[in-house]
N, C-alpha and C positions, 0 to 999 in steps of 0.2 A: 808707630810703626814708621808713618809716613815722616819724612826730613830726619830718616835715624840715617846716622853713617855706621857704613859696613865692611870689612876686608873681605872681598868676594874670590873665590877660585875658581871659573872658567872651567865648564866640562865639558861643553855641550855648544853647539850652534841651534836656534830654534828655525821656523819657517819664515820667520819674518827677518832674521840675520842677523836677530841678537844674542850677544853670548848668554850662557845659562847657566848660573848658581845655584847650588843648595846647600842652607844651614839652616838648622835645628828645625826640620823638618818642610822650612819653605822653599818654593821656587823665586829664583828673582832673576830677573831676565832685561839686560842692561846694553844698550844700541854699542856699536866699535868696541863691543869685548872678543879677544879672540881666544878660546879652547888653552890650557896651559898654561893662562895669566893670570896675575895676583892684581886686586886694585881694590882703590875705595872707591866706591860707587855710596850714592845717595836716593833714597826710596823717595820716590813722588807720589806713584799712585797705584792702586789694586787695579789687574785685569782679572776677569774671573776671579781664577784660584790662586794667578802669578802674581808678584810684585814686579811692578816695570821701574826700575832705577836708572839715576844719571851715574855718567862715569868721570869722577871726581881726579883721579893719579893713576895709575898704573905703575903698580910697583916695581911687579915683575915683569918685564914686554916680553912675547913671544917672539921668537927668531922668524916666524912667518907673518909680520905684520911691516906692511910697504906703505909711504905715504902715496894716498889715493891721485891718482894722474889727472881724477876730477877737482878742482877746488872746492865746490858746493858738494862732495859726495858727503862731511860728515854730519851734513844737516835735508840732503835731498833722499825721497822717498824712493827715489829710481831703484839705483843701483844700494842693494846691503849690505853687500860683502867686498866693495870695492877696496877698503883698508886688510884683505886679505891678501897673500900674491894667489898666484895663477895657479902656480903646484898646489898648495895646499886647501885651495878650491875645491878643486878634484878631488882631494884625499877628506874634506869634508863632507861631500856631497855623495861620497862614495860608501863612507861609515853610516851616513843618516840613513840611506837604501838598505843596506844590511839590515839596521837596527827595524827599520818598517816591516820588510818580508822578513825576519823572524819573530817578533812582536805580535804582528796583525794577521798572519798567515801562518803563522809557525812552519816557515819553508826554509829548506835546509842546504838549497840551492845557491851557490857562488856566484854573484851576477860577472858578467865579464867587465873587465877593465872600462872607466869611461872612454866615451870618445870622444875626445877633447875638440874644441876647435883651433883651429890654427889664424884666426882672427876672435883674441878675445877684446878686443876692440872693435868701433866702427862695425859689428854686424849687420846691426838692427836696418830693418829695409823699410819700417814705418813707424809713425810715431802720430799720436794724437795729444798734442800738448794744452793747457787748460789756460786760457788769457782774463786777465782781470784788469779796468783802466783804475786809473785814481785821477788826485785832481790834478792842472795844469798838462791836462791834455796826452799823460802820461800814460803807458802800457807796461805791465809787466807779464811774464810770457815763460813758464818752466812747470816743473810737475813739482807735486805737494810735496813739503813736509811731512816728516814721519811720521803717523799719527795725526794729522793736521789737515786742514783746508786752503794751510798757507800756502802760498806761490813761492818756492828759490827762484828768482827770476835768474834767466842765462842765454846764452849768445852759441850755444854749442853744447854739444853733449856728446861725450867722449865712442858712448856704446854706438849712435847711431851713423848710417852710413855717413862718409868724408860731402857729398852731392846735397844730403838732405843739410846736414850743420852749416856748406855754404853760404845755404840761403834764407837760414832763421833771423840773422839780422836785418837785413834787406826787408824784408816780409814785415817783421815788428815796425821797423820806421816806416814801412809805407800807410800800414795799419793805423800809427799813430798818427803820420801826418795828415791823413787824411776824417780824420777825427772819428775812429770806429771806435763806439764804446762796448765794453765787454764785459762779461759778470759770467763764469761759468755755472755760477748757482741760484742766477735769479729768471724767473717766466717773466719778464718783460719783455714787450715785441721791439726789435729791432737792435738788439744783442747779440755779437756775438759768443762762443761760447770756447771752441778752442781751434787752434790753427792743427789742420793734418796735413803729414806729405806721405807719400809713397814711394817710392824709388827701385827703375828695372837694375838691379844689382849689375847686368850682365849688357843695359844696354844704355845703364846712363838714362833714359826717361821719367820726366818726374810727373806726378799727379798732383795739384795742390787740392785742396781741400779747408773751406771753412764750415762750421759748424754755429749754426743761430739759430733763436728762438723763433725766427720769422722772415720772410722774403726782405733783404737791405739792396733798393735799386742800385745805391752808391759804389756794392761791390763789381758791379758789371765792370765800370770803367776801368778800378783796381786790376780786373781778371785781366781786360786786352793788355793793358799795361806791362802786366808778368809775363804776359804769351812773348810779348815782342821784347822785352829784355834779361828775362832767363833764356837761354840758346836752350837748355835740355827740359824745359817745361813744355811739356804738349796739351795740358787742359787743367782747369780750373773749376771745381765743383760747390755747389752751399748744398750742405745734407742739413735740413730743418726738422730739430730738437727741442718741440715746444714746450717738456716738461726736464725739469730740474732734476735727475736722477742718478743712478750709476750708470744706466746706459748710456754711453756718448752719441749716439749713432740713433736719428730716427727715422723712421721710414719711409719719408723724403728724399731725395737727392736732385737738384739742379742742375743744368750746365750753365755753367755763368760765360766758358772760355775756350776755343779748342776741341778737344777730344775729352769724353769719361771717361777714358782708361788708358792704359800704359800699356808696354809691350814690354817684357819680361823673355830668358832664354830660361830655361831649367829642364834636366838633363836631357839637352840636345833639344827641344822642343821650344814651340810658339805659346805663349800662356797669353792672353787677353786677361789685366786685372784691373776691377775699377775701384771707387771709392770704399763698399761696402764687401767687397768680397775677400773674404778669411782666406789667405795664403801663408805659408810658413813665414815669420820675422826673420829666418836665417836659415836663409836658401842651400847656402855651402853643403851645412848636416843638414839637410831636411834629402838631399840627394844621398847621403850615404847612409840614409835610415831607407831608402825606396835601392840601393846596389843591396843592402843587408835581405831584405824581404826577396827579391827577386833571387839571390843565391841560394836562398834558402827552398823557395819554391820551383829553381829550374830542371831540379832534374824527373819532375811530373810534367814537366813543360806540355807535352802533347796532349797529355789526356786529364789535365787540369786545367778547370775553370774557375776564375775567381770572384768573388762575391766582395765587392768594396764598402762596407757601412761607414753612412756620413763620411761619403766622396768627396762633399766639399764641389772645389771645381774643376775636378779630375788631377789634383796632385800627385795623388800616388797610382790611380787608375787608370792616367794616358802612355808614363813610363810603361810600365809593366802590358801596356797593350803594344807598345812600338817595339816590344821586345816580346813582340809571339802570345803574349798570353789573349786566353778571349776573359773581356772583363763586362762585369755587370756594375755600373755603382748605383749606391743606395742614397739618397741625400734627401729632407725636408724643406730645406729652402729653397723654393722656386727663382731665385736670381741666381745661387748656385748650381743651378742643371741647365739654368739655361745659359749659363757662361762654358759648361763644362761642356757642351753640347756644341758652341761656339769652338770653343778650344781643340775639341776631337775635329771639324771641320781644317780649320786651319791648318792643323796637320796631315791629312788627310787620312785619319785612322778611322777604321769602318769596325773593326771589331770589339767597338765598347757598344754597351746598353746603358744610358743612363735615365734611373727610374725618380720619381719626383713623387712626394707622399711620404708617412707616417714610415720610420723604419725600421720599428718593431713587426709591423704587418707585413711589409715589403719583404724581410726578410725570411718571415715562415711562409711564404709565395716562392720565393726565387731559388733557398737555396737548398741542395742536393748534397748526400752526403758524399758522395765524390767532389766538391768543391773543396777550394780555400778560401778561409776566410781573411777579410783586414777588417779588424776595427780601431776607428780612431775618434776613440765617441768626445762630446766633452768635459769638462772635467768632473762634474758627475759620477761618471762614467755609467754603465750599462745599466738598464733597468732591467728588472727581474724576466721581464715576457721576454725582453730577447736573450736569456741568459737559460729561458726554459726552453727555449727554440733552441737555440745549440748544440743542448744533452741531448731533446729528443731526436734531433736531425743528425748529430754527429757530423759534420764534415772532418774531414781527412786532417789540414792543417791549418793553424788559426795564427794569424799575426796581430798583436794587440799594439799598435803606440797609445803610450797614455801620458799627459799630462799630472796625474796626481799618484803618486807614489799609493798612497792611503786606498783611493780605493780600484787601484788596478789588482793591489792585494787583495783587498776585499773580494773583488772578481772573479779573480782566481782562486781564493779558496775555494770559490763555490763549483768554478768549470771542473775543477782540479780535485774536489772533493772523493773520496768513496765512492764506485758505482761509476761512474762517468767514461772512465776508462781512456784519459785522459792527461796526459803529466806536461810539464814542463821541461822544453828542450836546453831552450839558453833565453837568459838575462840580459839585455842589451841596453844599456845607460848611456846616452848620450846629452853630451853639456850645448844644448841649443839656448840658452841664455848665461853666457858667462857673465861676473859681477853682481847675480842674483845667486839665490837658493831655490831655485827653480832648476829642475831636471827630467828630462823626458825619457822614459823605460819604454823600448821597445822586447818582447815575451812573445816569445816563439814556442805556441802548444800544440801537441799531435796527438793524434788518436793513438790509443796501443790496441794492440790485438786481440778481439773480444774473444 
């Protein structure tokens, strides 16, 4: 099979953005192929039960194909479907969501139309980019090629905010001129791994972060230089990650110059965001998600308390509190709770309580049957203890925001199974990540009369 040339008809797109074809009982996945296209492909290797192919020639091209705005989109693993028109990306994502709901959850409910982004490019407010040194003091910087650890060298990325893009080549040049050695996969001391940047979309403030294997004293002078030369740079930090692994950031962050946070405006509120702060990378659509939750809860505002599980730094809690709700935020991360309290104080919000600790344990302590519950868990979804607590206590309304359609469907199929008295009112998909296959989904669930 390996090396064989096949004539493939693309019928779907998988989570990696590869076009899916079926032939003689086998599944073939080909990068840069669009549903409806007929193409000659060459079988490269097997991954699990699927055969990965290389695109040789498109025989019948889709009308939904476009020339990607990014010159390296064909090989960079950052954007997987940039070769598909923005309109058709939405269609593909919607069809995929419907398939998951039907196949994994046997749900008949039709999702609402996807809320698409007004900014299909330039929407990301944060990035961490791998860096590697080569001979002659040459640095390359960029995202990995699909399925490899080879870096696609870049000086700008079209999905990043323009304020980040404007600094990338200048930072890269300074690191190179100062003889900084980089390798994202080595554990040797004195190496940098990643260049990180976060920008306040509405304030323009930029926080620069270098991720390294150990403290590098030469970076102090470089940090001071950046603070002098870049008008919107408010701070430079160094994050220490001594171990080469999938987790980019380590547990220790050192301030090199300026301040260790930036200011962002979100939903009319002021937020402090640090290097390690989790905050939605597409704040425009995050605000729309908050609006939907508010509209769904507002008819009971006078007698409804909200429990915000996995509250982070208060991204949802604080806007809802500012609109008059009493909110209790639950979060395991000490730094997130600390930052949430700071953000609450900055905005003079007094009707919130942020509780640090295991979310499952605290949910059992604080959740009442008259409450509304917000769930924004990590990709792995809810653990069985949390689902059991919800079914036992029976809060009136649940808003579940998920970055994984499959785990959301799995959890909803349990929450809404026979005898729980819960039903899905709305499924609202939101396209937080244009040019990728990822889709955030907000499910609104209510308790029916018992």
